[in-house]
C-alpha positions in Angstrom: 41.5 64.4 249.9 41.4 64.5 246.0 43.7 62.1 244.2 44.2 61.8 240.7 44.1 58.5 239.2 45.0 57.9 234.9 43.5 55.2 233.3 45.1 54.6 229.9 44.2 52.1 227.2 46.4 49.4 226.3 45.7 48.3 223.0 47.7 45.4 222.4 46.9 43.5 225.8 43.2 45.2 225.3 42.9 46.5 228.5 42.4 49.4 230.5 45.5 50.4 233.4 45.1 52.4 236.2 47.9 54.3 237.6 48.5 57.2 240.0 51.3 59.5 241.7 49.0 60.1 244.5 48.2 56.8 245.4 51.7 54.5 246.3 51.2 50.9 244.7 48.4 51.4 242.5 48.4 49.5 239.6 45.1 47.7 238.2 44.0 46.9 234.9 41.1 45.5 233.9 39.6 44.8 229.9 36.4 46.8 231.2 36.3 50.6 232.2 33.3 50.3 234.6 34.7 47.1 236.1 37.9 49.0 236.7 36.0 52.3 238.0 34.5 49.6 240.2 37.6 47.9 241.1 39.2 51.1 241.9 36.7 52.2 244.6 37.5 49.2 246.3 41.2 49.4 246.0 42.1 52.8 246.7 41.3 53.2 250.5 42.5 49.6 251.2 45.7 50.6 249.2 45.3 54.0 251.6 45.3 52.5 254.8 48.2 50.2 253.9 50.3 53.1 253.1 49.1 54.3 256.9 47.1 57.1 255.7 43.9 57.3 258.2 40.7 57.2 256.8 39.0 60.7 255.1 36.8 61.4 253.0 38.1 60.8 249.5 37.4 62.7 245.8 38.3 60.2 243.1 39.2 62.2 240.0 39.7 59.6 236.9 41.4 60.7 233.6 41.1 58.8 231.0 43.2 58.2 227.9 42.6 56.1 224.9 44.0 56.1 221.0 43.0 54.5 218.4 44.6 54.2 215.0 42.2 53.7 212.0 42.5 53.1 208.3 41.6 56.1 205.5 
């Protein structure tokens, strides 16, 4: 099963936010990109099981987005 997880940087809160249309109830945040990926490795299977989706091989596809403003 392939799942897409969108990771977006929130500059105001200084955190990465993970959301997915493929995984009901998924909303996680972390100040570290790598820490968020690690949390997702455990949270996604738990959420899927909670939503009645049985154990199946998972392919997690992460799409990250970060925008920065700079002065010139």
